[in-house]
C-alpha positions in Angstrom: 0.0 0.0 0.0 1.3 3.5 -0.9 1.9 5.5 2.2 0.3 8.9 2.8 2.4 12.1 2.5 3.4 13.4 5.9 4.4 16.8 7.2 6.8 16.5 10.2 8.2 18.9 12.8 10.0 18.5 16.1 12.9 16.2 17.0 12.1 15.0 20.5 9.1 14.2 22.7 6.1 12.0 22.2 4.5 11.8 18.8 1.5 14.0 18.2 -0.6 13.3 15.1 -2.9 15.8 13.4 -5.6 14.6 11.0 -7.3 17.2 8.7 -10.8 17.2 7.5 -12.8 17.4 4.3 -11.3 19.4 1.5 -8.3 20.2 3.7 -4.7 19.0 3.9 -1.7 18.9 6.3 -1.0 22.5 5.4 -3.9 23.6 7.5 -1.9 22.6 10.6 1.1 24.7 9.9 0.8 26.9 13.0 0.2 23.9 15.2 3.2 22.0 13.7 5.4 24.9 14.6 3.8 25.7 18.0 4.0 22.1 19.3 7.4 21.2 17.8 9.2 22.3 21.0 7.9 19.4 23.0 6.5 16.9 20.5 7.4 15.0 17.3 4.5 16.3 15.2 3.1 14.4 12.2 0.4 15.6 9.9 -0.7 13.1 7.2 -2.5 14.2 4.1 -5.5 11.9 3.6 -5.6 10.0 0.3 -6.9 12.3 -2.4 -6.2 15.5 -0.5 -3.2 17.8 -0.1 0.1 16.2 -1.0 -1.6 12.8 -1.2 -3.8 14.0 -4.0 -2.3 11.4 -6.4 -3.7 8.6 -4.4 -7.2 7.1 -4.8 -9.4 8.0 -1.8 -11.3 5.3 -0.1 -15.1 5.6 0.2 -15.2 4.5 3.8 -14.0 6.1 7.0 -12.5 2.8 7.9 -10.4 2.9 4.8 -9.0 6.4 5.7 -8.3 5.1 9.3 -6.4 2.1 8.1 -4.3 4.3 5.7 -3.3 6.6 8.6 -2.5 3.7 10.9 -0.4 1.9 8.3 1.5 5.2 7.4 2.3 5.7 11.1 3.5 2.1 11.4 5.7 2.6 8.3 7.1 5.8 9.9 8.1 3.9 13.0 5.5 5.5 15.2 3.9 2.9 17.5 2.0 4.9 20.2 1.0 8.6 19.9 -1.3 11.4 20.9 -4.0 11.8 18.2 -6.0 14.9 17.1 -8.6 14.9 14.4 -10.8 17.7 13.0 -14.1 17.4 11.2 -14.0 14.4 8.9 -10.6 13.8 10.4 -12.4 13.5 13.7 -14.4 10.6 12.3 -11.2 9.1 11.1 -9.5 9.3 14.5 -12.6 7.9 16.2 -12.3 4.9 13.9 -8.6 4.6 14.6 -9.4 4.6 18.4 -11.8 1.8 17.8 -9.4 -0.2 15.7 -6.2 0.3 17.6 -6.9 1.8 21.1 -3.7 0.5 22.5 -1.7 2.8 20.2 -3.4 6.1 21.3 -2.2 7.8 24.5 -4.6 10.8 24.4 -7.3 11.6 21.9 -8.6 15.0 20.8 -11.9 15.1 18.9 -12.3 18.6 17.4 -15.2 20.1 15.5 -16.6 16.6 14.9 -19.2 14.0 16.0 -20.0 10.3 16.1 -22.5 10.3 13.2 -21.4 10.8 9.6 -24.8 12.0 8.3 -24.3 15.4 10.0 -27.9 16.2 10.9 -27.1 19.9 11.7 -24.8 20.7 8.8 -25.3 23.9 6.9 -26.4 21.8 3.9 -27.4 18.2 3.3 -24.7 15.8 1.9 -26.8 15.3 -1.2 -26.8 19.0 -1.8 -23.0 19.2 -1.5 -22.7 16.2 -3.9 -25.0 17.9 -6.5 -23.2 21.2 -6.3 -19.8 19.5 -6.7 -21.1 18.1 -10.0 -22.8 21.3 -11.2 -20.5 24.0 -9.9 -17.2 22.2 -9.9 -14.7 21.4 -7.2 -12.9 24.7 -6.8 -16.1 26.7 -6.4 -17.5 24.2 -4.0 -14.3 24.1 -1.9 -14.3 27.9 -1.7 -17.9 28.1 -0.7 -17.6 25.4 2.0 -14.4 26.8 3.4 -16.1 30.2 3.9 -18.6 28.5 6.3 -15.7 27.4 8.5 -15.1 30.9 9.8 -17.3 33.2 11.7 -16.6 36.0 9.3 -16.4 33.9 6.2 -14.2 34.9 3.2 -12.9 38.0 5.2 -11.0 35.7 7.6 -7.3 36.2 7.6 -6.5 32.5 7.1 -9.3 31.8 4.6 -6.8 31.9 1.7 -4.8 29.0 3.3 -8.0 26.9 3.2 -8.5 27.8 -0.5 -4.9 26.7 -1.3 -5.3 23.4 0.4 -8.8 22.7 -1.0 -7.4 23.4 -4.5 -5.2 20.3 -4.2 -8.1 17.9 -3.7 -9.4 15.7 -6.4 -13.0 15.3 -7.5 -12.8 11.6 -6.8 -11.8 12.2 -3.2 -14.4 14.9 -2.7 -17.2 12.6 -3.8 -15.8 9.4 -2.2 -15.6 11.2 1.2 -19.3 12.2 1.1 -20.1 8.6 0.5 -17.9 7.6 3.4 -19.8 9.9 5.7 -23.2 8.4 4.8 -22.2 4.9 5.7 -20.3 5.7 8.9 -21.6 5.7 12.5 -19.1 5.4 15.3 -21.6 5.8 18.2 -21.3 2.2 19.4 -17.6 2.4 19.9 -17.5 5.5 22.2 -18.2 3.9 25.5 -15.2 1.6 25.1 -12.6 4.2 24.5 -9.9 3.7 27.2 -7.8 6.8 26.5 -8.3 10.2 28.1 -10.2 12.3 25.5 -10.8 16.0 24.9 -13.7 17.4 22.8 -13.2 20.9 21.3 -16.1 22.8 19.6 -16.6 26.3 18.4 -20.0 27.6 19.5 -20.8 28.9 16.0 -19.9 25.7 14.2 -22.2 25.4 11.1 -21.0 21.9 10.2 -21.5 20.0 13.5 -24.3 21.3 15.7 -24.1 21.0 19.5 -25.8 17.6 19.5 -22.7 16.0 18.0 -19.9 17.1 20.3 -22.3 16.8 23.3 -22.9 13.1 22.5 -19.1 12.5 22.4 -18.6 14.3 25.7 -21.4 12.5 27.5 -20.7 9.0 26.1 -16.9 8.7 26.2 -15.9 7.6 29.8 -12.9 9.8 30.5 -13.8 12.9 28.5 -13.3 16.6 28.9 -15.1 19.4 26.9 -13.8 22.8 25.7 -16.3 25.1 24.0 -14.6 28.1 22.4 -16.9 31.2 21.9 -16.9 33.3 18.9 -15.6 30.6 16.6 -17.2 28.5 13.8 -15.8 25.2 12.5 -12.1 25.9 12.3 -11.1 27.2 15.8 -7.4 26.4 15.3 -7.3 29.0 12.5 -9.7 31.5 14.0 -8.2 31.6 17.5 -5.0 29.6 17.3 -3.5 30.8 20.6 -6.5 29.7 22.6 -6.8 26.4 20.6 -3.1 25.6 21.2 -3.3 26.4 24.9 -6.3 24.1 25.4 -4.6 21.2 23.6 -1.3 21.7 25.3 -2.9 21.8 28.7 -4.8 18.5 27.9 -1.7 16.8 26.6 0.2 17.8 29.8 -2.1 15.5 31.7 
């Protein structure tokens, strides 16, 4: 199996893995890769069909993405690690936690939930699929990325999202929507053994409160951080606050 492209920073400390979401890429974590490199060996995979892994065929299941990430970490010599996933990447890391719980020291579920159908999303999955086909990938990626910020296209880091979204393939964009529709990780949550943190922006238009609330109330050893004045992409809207929350949690 071809391994996913990885961004890496840091030379010492425990491994810390960042998994991006839909129409994203490892480049969305640039500030975190630098901020955490003083005490962690940071790794950010590009999911198949996205970012620097755009040349790879994307799986149409969340399980397929999870296996790809696990295999890539194994190939990189990373056995156990802290794990953080955002949005669709949050689904992927939940699946990783169900498949290989012994490998994960601490888990951060950020801007995500346990149900792939996204009942509170700004638009239905079928609408996104149709608009991809009629409006094209770039227009759809730009429109969706604007919903990630409280102030939309005026956000300072919005162009970074455009640049990463432009690397994705249409195959990956469509396959990922199918992956959401068939995925439900709810039954796995109560068995998660690792300390877990849920992070959510109170203006998130992709995952309504019912999704992070279910994670927080179901996972046994779980903490919750709600960041006010943010939408879906807290780590780019208020990076200093996001980084402080994650660092405090990882410190144990």
